N, C-alpha and C positions, 0 to 999 in steps of 0.2 A: 414441239420444242416450247411453245408458249404455255402449254399445259404444265410442263415441268417447272417453268419459272413461277407460274401461279401457285402450284403445289408447294414449292420451296418457300415462297413468300408467305403462304398460309401457315406453314409449319413454323416459320420464324415468328409470326404474329402470335401463334398459340404459345410458343416458348416464352416470349416476352410477357404475355398475359399471366402465365403461371408464375414467372419470376416476380412480377409486380405484385401479384396476389400474396405470394409468400412474404415479400418484403413488407407489404402493408399490414399483414397479419402479425407482425412483430417477430417473426422467426426468420431464420435463414435455412436454406436447404442443407448446407454443409454442417451446421451445428445442431440441427434438430429443432423441434418446436420449443418456443419460449414459454416459460412459466414464471410465476413469482413465488417467493418464499420469505419468511421472516428470518432475520439473522441479526445477532447483536452487532451494533456499530459503535465505534469508539471515537473520541475526539482527541486531537493533538494540536500542536502548534507547528507552524513553519513561518519563519520570517515575520513574526508578530501577529499573524492571523491564524484563525482556527481552520483545521481540516478535519474531515470525517474519514475514517478508515475501517477496514474489516481486518480480522485476524483469522486466517484459515489454516496455516501450517507453520511448524517450527522444527528446527533441526535438533532439538533437545527432547529426549523422551520425558524427562522430569517436567519440563515446562509444558509440553503437549498435554500431559495428564492434568497438571494444575490449571491450565487455561481451557481445557476441554476442546482442543483443536487437533488437527491431524499431525502426526509425527512423520517427518520426511528427512531421512538421513542425507539424501542426495542434495538437497538445497544447501546443506551445511558445507558442501565442497565448493560452492560458488564464491569467488574472490572479487575484490574491487567494488564492493557494493557501497551505496550511500549508507550513512549511519542513522539509526533511530536511537535517541537518547532517552534513557529511563532513569529517573532519580530514585535511589535507594536510601533507606534510613530516613533521616530528617528531611522534610520538604516543606516548601511554602504551601499554604492553603490554595487550592486551585491548580496545582501543578499537574500538567498533562505530559504525555510523551512529546518529544521534540524531534521533528524530521529534518534531514539534511537536504531534501529536495522535494519537489512536488510535480505532478503531471504537467507536461509541456516544457519542462527543462531537460536539457541534454543528459543530465546525470540521473534523472528519475528512473527508478525501478520499483516494482512491487515487492522485491526482495530487499531486506535491510539487514545490515550488520548491527547486532545489538550491542550498544555501548552503555555501561552503567556509570552513573554520576553519583558522587557522594560529596556532601558539604563537609568541609573541615570543621573541627570543633569550635574554632574561633570565629567562624563566619556565620552571619545571620542569613538563613535561606530567603531567597526572593523567587518569584515565579520566573522561570526561564522560558522564553518564547522563540528563541532562534539559535541556530548553530553558531552564529557569530557571537552571540552573548555567551555561549558555553566557552568559546575560545578566550574571550575577554576575562571571564571569571577565573579560568584556569591560570592565565597570565598574572592575575592579581593575587594568586595563591589561595583563593577561597574554595575552589572546587577541584576534585580529582576525577579522572575518568579511567575506566577499565574495560577492555575488550572482553566481552563475555564468551567469545568464540561460539556464538549462536546466530543463526540466520532465521529471520521471521519473514513469512509471506503475509504482508499487510498492505494490500493495495489501497491507495487513497482514492476514495470514490466521490468526494465532494470537497471543493476548495471554497473557503469562506463559511460564515455561520449558517 
């Protein structure tokens, strides 16, 4: 009986050692071995600060081809997503994409509903850095927004500069 307990304890120790070694090696057994690759990263704004994000998939074939990312029709069916604001036409120098949430917030998702912003002819463009600012500029009659009916997979990978 004590031999079975000792054998069981030894097997448990070996399993723990294998798991610890896999974890320390940077990989997980479920996901496979980890590796690194170079990929373009982009910068945007959320609530006045800079975020860094990736662009991997989009629900529009035209945009997928133009952006050299994966086309995914199925992500276009997801509803209730936070918005990513993109200024079209005239824009202030330094304008970046504007996100409606960031990691750590209840509304964060790596999937985004693409919303296009346009400055009205009578308005002088300024750099927009938050969704709250978008709402204020719309109420002032300076900006219009249009739902592009496109979903982007753009996970935010870094918050802050």
